[in-house]
Kinemage of the C-alpha trace (Angstrom):
@kinemage 1
@onewidth
@group {chain A} dominant
@subgroup {mainchain}
@vectorlist {calphas} color= white
{ca unk a 1} P 31.016 10.351 22.534
{ca unk a 2} L 28.878 7.965 21.958
{ca unk a 3} L 26.102 8.249 19.109
{ca unk a 4} L 22.672 9.056 19.579
{ca unk a 5} L 21.369 5.477 18.447
{ca unk a 6} L 22.860 2.243 18.845
{ca unk a 7} L 24.474 0.874 15.583
{ca unk a 8} L 23.111 -2.803 16.321
{ca unk a 9} L 19.448 -2.078 16.617
{ca unk a 10} L 19.473 -0.056 13.587
{ca unk a 11} L 21.086 -3.082 11.644
{ca unk a 12} L 18.399 -4.932 13.056
{ca unk a 13} L 15.944 -2.959 11.856
{ca unk a 14} L 17.269 -2.938 8.216
{ca unk a 15} L 18.091 -6.705 7.971
{ca unk a 16} L 14.875 -7.277 9.307
{ca unk a 17} L 13.007 -5.271 6.943
{ca unk a 18} L 14.866 -7.035 4.190
{ca unk a 19} L 14.267 -10.185 5.410
{ca unk a 20} L 10.516 -9.679 5.693
{ca unk a 21} L 10.746 -8.641 1.979
{ca unk a 22} L 12.282 -11.696 0.472
{ca unk a 23} L 10.525 -14.345 2.980
{ca unk a 24} L 7.026 -12.812 1.628
{ca unk a 25} L 8.288 -12.625 -2.080
{ca unk a 26} L 9.546 -16.532 -1.548
{ca unk a 27} L 6.415 -17.128 0.040
{ca unk a 28} L 3.650 -15.544 -2.389
{ca unk a 29} L 5.871 -16.711 -5.106
{ca unk a 30} L 5.396 -20.761 -4.168
{ca unk a 31} L 1.866 -20.452 -2.378
{ca unk a 32} L 0.442 -18.566 -5.632
{ca unk a 33} L 1.913 -21.639 -7.777
{ca unk a 34} L -0.220 -24.165 -5.930
{ca unk a 35} L -2.994 -21.664 -6.097
{ca unk a 36} L -2.977 -21.934 -9.774
{ca unk a 37} L -2.456 -25.503 -10.149
{ca unk a 38} L -5.860 -26.109 -8.121
{ca unk a 39} L -7.838 -23.399 -10.939
{ca unk a 40} L -8.063 -19.980 -8.208
{ca unk a 41} L -9.091 -17.059 -10.144
{ca unk a 42} L -6.609 -14.366 -10.527
{ca unk a 43} L -8.941 -11.777 -8.106
{ca unk a 44} L -9.213 -14.548 -5.503
{ca unk a 45} L -5.414 -15.226 -5.670
{ca unk a 46} L -5.009 -11.280 -4.996
{ca unk a 47} L -7.525 -11.787 -2.118
{ca unk a 48} L -6.476 -14.262 -0.626
{ca unk a 49} L -3.041 -16.532 -1.310
{ca unk a 50} L -1.183 -12.933 -2.620
{ca unk a 51} L -2.750 -10.714 0.317
{ca unk a 52} L -2.419 -13.531 2.935
{ca unk a 53} L 1.223 -13.908 1.966
{ca unk a 54} L 2.291 -10.476 2.183
{ca unk a 55} L 0.463 -9.978 5.279
{ca unk a 56} L 2.475 -12.584 6.782
{ca unk a 57} L 5.185 -10.006 8.438
{ca unk a 58} L 2.474 -8.488 10.287
{ca unk a 59} L 1.452 -12.167 11.437
{ca unk a 60} L 4.941 -12.536 12.664
{ca unk a 61} L 5.452 -9.065 14.070
{ca unk a 62} L 2.061 -9.242 15.996
{ca unk a 63} L 2.335 -12.448 17.292
{ca unk a 64} L 5.952 -11.964 18.679
{ca unk a 65} L 5.179 -8.728 20.275
{ca unk a 66} L 2.199 -9.996 21.965
{ca unk a 67} L 4.253 -13.331 23.002
{ca unk a 68} L 6.867 -10.892 24.657
{ca unk a 69} L 4.274 -8.744 26.122
{ca unk a 70} L 4.570 -5.306 24.031
{ca unk a 71} L 1.003 -5.363 22.852
{ca unk a 72} L 1.388 -1.816 21.687
{ca unk a 73} L 3.719 -2.598 18.994
{ca unk a 74} L 1.138 -5.583 18.010
{ca unk a 75} L -1.922 -3.387 17.966
{ca unk a 76} L 0.022 -0.100 16.159
{ca unk a 77} L 1.300 -2.659 13.608
{ca unk a 78} L -2.159 -4.334 12.369
{ca unk a 79} L -3.639 -0.606 12.725
{ca unk a 80} L -1.002 1.064 10.813
{ca unk a 81} L -0.216 -1.356 7.996
{ca unk a 82} L -4.091 -1.297 7.392
{ca unk a 83} L -3.673 2.751 6.709
{ca unk a 84} L -0.618 2.506 4.827
{ca unk a 85} L -1.827 -0.254 2.738
{ca unk a 86} L -4.924 1.753 1.522
{ca unk a 87} L -3.360 5.552 1.770
{ca unk a 88} L 0.141 4.628 0.564
{ca unk a 89} L 0.183 1.130 -0.841
{ca unk a 90} L -3.404 1.977 -2.681
{ca unk a 91} L -2.883 5.599 -3.391
{ca unk a 92} L 0.318 4.993 -4.805
{ca unk a 93} L -0.929 2.297 -7.154
{ca unk a 94} L -2.822 4.455 -8.884
{ca unk a 95} L -0.785 7.205 -9.175
{ca unk a 96} L 1.242 4.621 -10.946
{ca unk a 97} L -1.722 3.965 -12.940
{ca unk a 98} L -5.296 4.398 -12.848
{ca unk a 99} L -6.566 1.151 -11.243
{ca unk a 100} L -10.174 -0.342 -12.766
{ca unk a 101} L -11.790 -2.102 -9.910
{ca unk a 102} L -13.826 -5.272 -10.294
{ca unk a 103} L -17.271 -5.092 -9.467
{ca unk a 104} L -17.227 -7.971 -7.041
{ca unk a 105} L -14.899 -6.044 -4.812
{ca unk a 106} L -17.215 -3.034 -4.634
{ca unk a 107} L -19.892 -5.238 -3.783
{ca unk a 108} L -18.558 -8.277 -1.326
{ca unk a 109} L -14.710 -7.498 -0.687
{ca unk a 110} L -14.454 -3.680 0.042
{ca unk a 111} L -17.948 -4.002 2.547
{ca unk a 112} L -15.983 -6.709 4.347
{ca unk a 113} L -13.222 -4.398 4.600
{ca unk a 114} L -15.099 -1.745 6.401
{ca unk a 115} L -16.989 -4.522 8.315
{ca unk a 116} L -14.127 -5.609 9.711
{ca unk a 117} L -12.589 -2.225 10.486
{ca unk a 118} L -15.897 -1.342 12.105
{ca unk a 119} L -15.822 -4.686 14.264
{ca unk a 120} L -12.461 -4.240 15.518
{ca unk a 121} L -13.343 -0.596 16.879
{ca unk a 122} L -16.249 -1.720 18.581
{ca unk a 123} L -14.611 -4.558 20.565
{ca unk a 124} L -11.794 -2.053 21.251
{ca unk a 125} L -14.094 0.430 23.260
{ca unk a 126} L -13.723 -1.234 26.274
{ca unk a 127} L -9.615 -0.323 26.448
{ca unk a 128} L -8.980 -4.210 25.525
{ca unk a 129} L -8.558 -6.622 22.658
{ca unk a 130} L -9.255 -9.918 24.966
{ca unk a 131} L -8.014 -13.507 24.031
{ca unk a 132} L -11.814 -14.297 23.525
{ca unk a 133} L -12.301 -11.915 21.292
{ca unk a 134} L -8.946 -12.440 19.396
{ca unk a 135} L -10.499 -15.915 19.173
{ca unk a 136} L -13.804 -14.541 17.615
{ca unk a 137} L -11.658 -12.483 15.219
{ca unk a 138} L -9.657 -15.220 14.185
{ca unk a 139} L -12.742 -17.743 13.481
{ca unk a 140} L -14.092 -15.430 10.840
{ca unk a 141} L -10.897 -14.988 9.474
{ca unk a 142} L -11.268 -18.313 8.703
{ca unk a 143} L -14.600 -18.783 7.117
{ca unk a 144} L -13.990 -15.482 4.764
{ca unk a 145} L -11.234 -17.596 3.604
{ca unk a 146} L -13.046 -20.647 2.881
{ca unk a 147} L -15.951 -18.737 1.489
{ca unk a 148} L -13.498 -17.176 -0.649
{ca unk a 149} L -11.647 -20.553 -1.624
{ca unk a 150} L -14.566 -22.352 -2.324
{ca unk a 151} L -16.007 -19.380 -4.648
{ca unk a 152} L -12.994 -18.980 -6.808
{ca unk a 153} L -12.248 -22.397 -7.654
{ca unk a 154} L -12.495 -23.762 -11.298
{ca unk a 155} L -11.381 -20.487 -12.543
{ca unk a 156} L -9.296 -20.418 -15.946
{ca unk a 157} L -6.189 -21.635 -15.149
{ca unk a 158} L -4.631 -19.860 -18.527
{ca unk a 159} L -5.971 -16.392 -16.749
{ca unk a 160} L -4.551 -16.910 -13.075
{ca unk a 161} L -1.125 -17.998 -14.796
{ca unk a 162} L -0.861 -14.981 -16.739
{ca unk a 163} L -2.106 -12.524 -14.191
{ca unk a 164} L 0.432 -13.663 -11.785
{ca unk a 165} L 2.961 -14.039 -14.337
{ca unk a 166} L 3.501 -17.857 -13.960
{ca unk a 167} L 4.081 -19.615 -17.213
{ca unk a 168} L 2.734 -22.744 -17.854
{ca unk a 169} L 5.774 -24.605 -17.117
{ca unk a 170} L 6.205 -23.083 -13.580
{ca unk a 171} L 8.488 -24.931 -11.121
{ca unk a 172} L 7.273 -28.123 -9.874
{ca unk a 173} L 5.249 -28.760 -6.377
{ca unk a 174} L 8.161 -29.751 -4.267
{ca unk a 175} L 10.412 -26.756 -5.548
{ca unk a 176} L 7.155 -24.855 -4.367
{ca unk a 177} L 6.587 -26.162 -1.154
{ca unk a 178} L 10.260 -25.370 -0.407
{ca unk a 179} L 9.934 -21.823 -1.505
{ca unk a 180} L 6.884 -21.880 0.778
{ca unk a 181} L 8.865 -23.087 3.503
{ca unk a 182} L 11.838 -20.675 3.037
{ca unk a 183} L 9.860 -17.711 3.220
{ca unk a 184} L 8.174 -18.790 6.013
{ca unk a 185} L 11.600 -19.221 7.888
{ca unk a 186} L 12.840 -15.738 6.483
{ca unk a 187} L 9.768 -13.981 7.602
{ca unk a 188} L 9.923 -15.338 11.566
{ca unk a 189} L 13.555 -14.494 11.411
{ca unk a 190} L 13.225 -11.356 10.105
{ca unk a 191} L 10.045 -10.244 12.323
{ca unk a 192} L 11.917 -11.172 15.196
{ca unk a 193} L 14.958 -8.747 13.939
{ca unk a 194} L 12.590 -6.072 13.265
{ca unk a 195} L 10.655 -5.985 16.675
{ca unk a 196} L 14.277 -6.556 18.709
{ca unk a 197} L 15.585 -3.201 16.662
{ca unk a 198} L 12.222 -1.398 16.760
{ca unk a 199} L 11.652 -1.393 20.537
{ca unk a 200} L 15.529 -0.393 21.373
{ca unk a 201} L 15.911 2.256 18.491
{ca unk a 202} L 12.199 3.371 20.328
{ca unk a 203} L 13.780 3.654 23.764
{ca unk a 204} L 16.804 5.120 22.518
{ca unk a 205} L 15.014 8.116 20.979
{ca unk a 206} L 12.296 8.572 23.768
{ca unk a 207} L 9.592 7.531 21.360
{ca unk a 208} L 6.728 5.220 22.749
{ca unk a 209} L 6.100 1.797 20.920
{ca unk a 210} L 2.845 2.675 19.972
{ca unk a 211} L 4.066 5.337 17.442
{ca unk a 212} L 7.182 2.934 16.366
{ca unk a 213} L 4.328 -0.041 15.518
{ca unk a 214} L 2.182 2.951 13.745
{ca unk a 215} L 4.853 3.715 11.372
{ca unk a 216} L 8.504 2.233 11.008
{ca unk a 217} L 7.017 -1.232 11.917
{ca unk a 218} L 3.882 -1.038 9.876
{ca unk a 219} L 5.777 0.440 7.221
{ca unk a 220} L 8.538 -2.135 7.104
{ca unk a 221} L 5.878 -5.010 6.988
{ca unk a 222} L 3.507 -3.517 4.440
{ca unk a 223} L 6.850 -3.359 2.082
{ca unk a 224} L 5.689 -6.682 0.734
{ca unk a 225} L 2.468 -5.219 -0.125
{ca unk a 226} L 4.073 -2.247 -1.427
{ca unk a 227} L 6.356 -4.053 -4.103
{ca unk a 228} L 3.538 -6.451 -5.009
{ca unk a 229} L 0.865 -3.969 -5.877
{ca unk a 230} L 3.568 -1.377 -7.543
{ca unk a 231} L 4.733 -3.956 -9.631
{ca unk a 232} L 1.098 -5.178 -10.526
{ca unk a 233} L -0.055 -1.242 -11.431
{ca unk a 234} L 3.279 -1.241 -13.937
{ca unk a 235} L 2.026 -4.458 -15.287
{ca unk a 236} L -1.824 -3.892 -15.547
{ca unk a 237} L -2.520 -6.440 -13.304
{ca unk a 238} L -5.328 -4.536 -11.233
{ca unk a 239} L -7.181 -7.611 -9.466
{ca unk a 240} L -3.574 -8.290 -7.854
{ca unk a 241} L -2.873 -4.395 -7.108
{ca unk a 242} L -6.511 -4.034 -5.905
{ca unk a 243} L -7.028 -7.596 -4.345
{ca unk a 244} L -3.898 -7.282 -2.463
{ca unk a 245} L -4.712 -4.100 -0.578
{ca unk a 246} L -8.534 -4.953 0.142
{ca unk a 247} L -7.321 -8.715 1.324
{ca unk a 248} L -4.230 -7.685 3.305
{ca unk a 249} L -6.531 -5.147 5.541
{ca unk a 250} L -9.563 -8.072 5.860
{ca unk a 251} L -6.216 -10.414 7.167
{ca unk a 252} L -5.019 -7.771 9.424
{ca unk a 253} L -8.030 -6.925 10.757
{ca unk a 254} L -9.275 -10.586 11.538
{ca unk a 255} L -6.154 -13.013 11.434
{ca unk a 256} L -3.257 -10.705 12.314
{ca unk a 257} L -5.246 -8.895 15.299
{ca unk a 258} L -6.889 -12.036 16.017
{ca unk a 259} L -3.690 -14.275 16.291
{ca unk a 260} L -2.253 -11.530 18.491
{ca unk a 261} L -5.084 -11.228 20.739
{ca unk a 262} L -4.989 -14.700 21.468
{ca unk a 263} L -1.191 -14.983 22.061
{ca unk a 264} L -1.501 -12.249 24.391
{ca unk a 265} L -2.496 -14.275 27.092
{ca unk a 266} L -5.609 -13.469 29.744
{ca unk a 267} L -4.491 -10.079 30.397
{ca unk a 268} L -5.730 -9.374 26.305
{ca unk a 269} L -4.131 -6.564 24.396
{ca unk a 270} L -4.775 -3.032 25.797
{ca unk a 271} L -6.147 -0.213 23.827
{ca unk a 272} L -4.937 3.077 24.256
{ca unk a 273} L -7.129 6.186 24.611
{ca unk a 274} L -4.750 7.968 21.750
{ca unk a 275} L -5.862 5.119 19.699
{ca unk a 276} L -9.494 5.017 20.066
{ca unk a 277} L -9.950 8.562 19.473
{ca unk a 278} L -7.613 8.719 16.501
{ca unk a 279} L -6.087 6.092 14.880
{ca unk a 280} L -9.124 3.668 14.854
{ca unk a 281} L -11.269 5.931 13.686
{ca unk a 282} L -8.424 7.311 10.995
{ca unk a 283} L -8.534 2.959 9.899
{ca unk a 284} L -12.252 3.149 9.559
{ca unk a 285} L -12.698 6.385 7.753
{ca unk a 286} L -9.939 5.711 5.033
{ca unk a 287} L -11.422 1.758 4.545
{ca unk a 288} L -15.345 3.162 4.409
{ca unk a 289} L -13.635 6.213 2.023
{ca unk a 290} L -12.914 3.261 -0.595
{ca unk a 291} L -16.426 2.442 -0.935
{ca unk a 292} L -17.525 5.890 -3.148
{ca unk a 293} L -14.182 5.738 -4.699
{ca unk a 294} L -14.437 2.294 -6.106
{ca unk a 295} L -18.025 2.672 -6.955
{ca unk a 296} L -17.584 6.212 -9.437
{ca unk a 297} L -16.709 4.429 -12.392
{ca unk a 298} L -15.409 1.406 -10.915
{ca unk a 299} L -11.916 3.096 -10.950
{ca unk a 300} L -9.687 4.526 -8.690
{ca unk a 301} L -8.198 7.752 -10.697
{ca unk a 302} L -4.618 9.712 -9.949
{ca unk a 303} L -6.198 12.361 -8.332
{ca unk a 304} L -7.850 10.072 -5.710
{ca unk a 305} L -4.382 8.329 -5.405
{ca unk a 306} L -2.882 11.745 -4.733
{ca unk a 307} L -5.270 12.884 -2.045
{ca unk a 308} L -4.705 9.606 -0.364
{ca unk a 309} L -0.915 10.000 -0.502
{ca unk a 310} L -1.260 13.487 0.960
{ca unk a 311} L -3.856 12.228 3.662
{ca unk a 312} L -0.823 9.690 4.721
{ca unk a 313} L 1.626 12.657 5.120
{ca unk a 314} L -0.842 14.524 7.167
{ca unk a 315} L -1.509 11.314 9.402
{ca unk a 316} L 2.149 10.956 9.903
{ca unk a 317} L 2.789 14.654 10.660
{ca unk a 318} L 0.044 14.615 13.342
{ca unk a 319} L 1.721 11.537 15.069
{ca unk a 320} L 5.273 12.987 15.033
{ca unk a 321} L 3.297 16.360 17.001
{ca unk a 322} L 1.628 14.430 19.075
{ca unk a 323} L 4.583 12.390 20.138
{ca unk a 324} L 6.984 15.847 20.813
{ca unk a 325} L 3.939 17.399 22.209
{ca unk a 326} L 4.143 20.225 19.837
{ca unk a 327} L 1.621 23.301 19.989
{ca unk a 328} L 0.569 22.583 16.152
{ca unk a 329} L -0.749 19.229 17.190
{ca unk a 330} L -4.259 20.690 18.110
{ca unk a 331} L -4.316 23.094 14.811
{ca unk a 332} L -3.456 19.635 12.533
{ca unk a 333} L -5.969 17.537 14.046
{ca unk a 334} L -8.610 20.419 13.939
{ca unk a 335} L -7.866 20.736 10.331
{ca unk a 336} L -8.078 17.036 9.742
{ca unk a 337} L -11.127 16.130 11.400
{ca unk a 338} L -13.070 19.458 10.860
{ca unk a 339} L -11.610 20.597 7.072
{ca unk a 340} L -10.097 17.731 5.344
{ca unk a 341} L -12.293 14.929 6.531
{ca unk a 342} L -15.931 16.723 5.830
{ca unk a 343} L -14.407 18.454 2.660
{ca unk a 344} L -13.814 14.833 1.199
{ca unk a 345} L -16.772 13.326 2.521
{ca unk a 346} L -18.706 16.412 0.853
{ca unk a 347} L -16.543 15.702 -2.604
{ca unk a 348} L -17.316 11.727 -2.600
{ca unk a 349} L -21.110 11.992 -1.639
{ca unk a 350} L -21.551 14.624 -4.814
{ca unk a 351} L -19.456 11.846 -6.810
{ca unk a 352} L -21.458 9.332 -5.631
{ca unk a 353} L -25.158 11.315 -6.390
{ca unk a 354} L -23.717 12.216 -9.854
{ca unk a 355} L -22.872 8.653 -10.710
{ca unk a 356} L -26.111 7.343 -9.766
{ca unk a 357} L -27.976 9.781 -11.536
{ca unk a 358} L -25.794 8.921 -14.629
{ca unk a 359} L -26.394 5.443 -14.302
{ca unk a 360} L -30.481 6.098 -13.594
{ca unk a 361} L -30.485 7.746 -16.725
{ca unk a 362} L -28.444 5.752 -18.947
{ca unk a 363} L -30.998 3.048 -17.711
{ca unk a 364} L -33.921 5.024 -18.620
{ca unk a 365} L -33.023 5.863 -22.015
{ca unk a 366} L -31.822 2.174 -22.682
{ca unk a 367} L -35.392 0.832 -21.365
{ca unk a 368} L -37.410 4.089 -23.312
{ca unk a 369} L -38.158 3.108 -27.164
{ca unk a 370} L -36.990 5.509 -29.647
{ca unk a 371} L -39.078 8.247 -31.077
{ca unk a 372} L -40.566 6.642 -34.301
{ca unk a 373} L -39.472 8.713 -37.501
{ca unk a 374} L -42.164 11.142 -39.719
{ca unk a 375} L -42.465 8.559 -42.202
{ca unk a 376} L -43.399 5.986 -39.383
{ca unk a 377} L -45.735 8.233 -37.406
{ca unk a 378} L -47.081 9.174 -40.643
């Protein structure tokens, strides 16, 4: 009697995820140490070095999948990682410890995250992400990174070291370069094992490669973001915790999908109708939801984190029901789009308006002169 699943692909999945996690940690540590030496601020380190480093598994998996002709895995990996990062990584971090949000994130980086999600959706409307569109996304990623680095230079070095938990006597530059090299090697090997294992498991279970990319591969390649943000939340390093998620999502939309599009060749990456009508709108919706949540009090509270986690559970439930063609999928879809989403939008709108009124009232009271005392009036 044979087992339902072949053993080797399962081992490949587990070992691949482990190597990805170790590789990302080695890469982030080495790159962060170099970034501190050139004087990048903690927020910019979170948005660039840490975010891009923890997103390297997504790059490796998506490029490898695109080169192998498995565009569904590449697409599902990027979209699924963005959804996972916001709903699970950010939501879970807020549950661990309410997160204060840097105002620069709300005014610049979160709108950029929303804009890149919308851009990917628009480029995918014709059913294909072409090589030229992938190159365009890559160019935007380079320009955004250059802007962040130029804006973040000359930050306080002690502040950056403290935010990353790096002592002033951190390892030398050669050791940091070695750490980066080892991290990259582990990422490449881990990505190869993860993709091979995921494809075999998907075929053995009769599950579509797109669903595997949206769930198992996306969650596996997002483990570095999960670990980094959770540890940062425990330590109270809010700039790293939040910047890691925002930066990773921008990186996934621009660099991961862009690289996969370029690597896919002339045929590009096919975007299934189900992705256009569900997964892409979900990615855009959760990105937009960050704006009012971040703006109200410049923080992410625990209850907002629990809402994010609950939404991810509903999202996974819908994917499972949709794949199995269960009769309840229409019910879950209707509840999600006609009840949960409008209710959340209404709640966020109320919080947003209330916050605006409170700020206007405080500004007005600060601008008005205080009433004179009876003695002064006389």
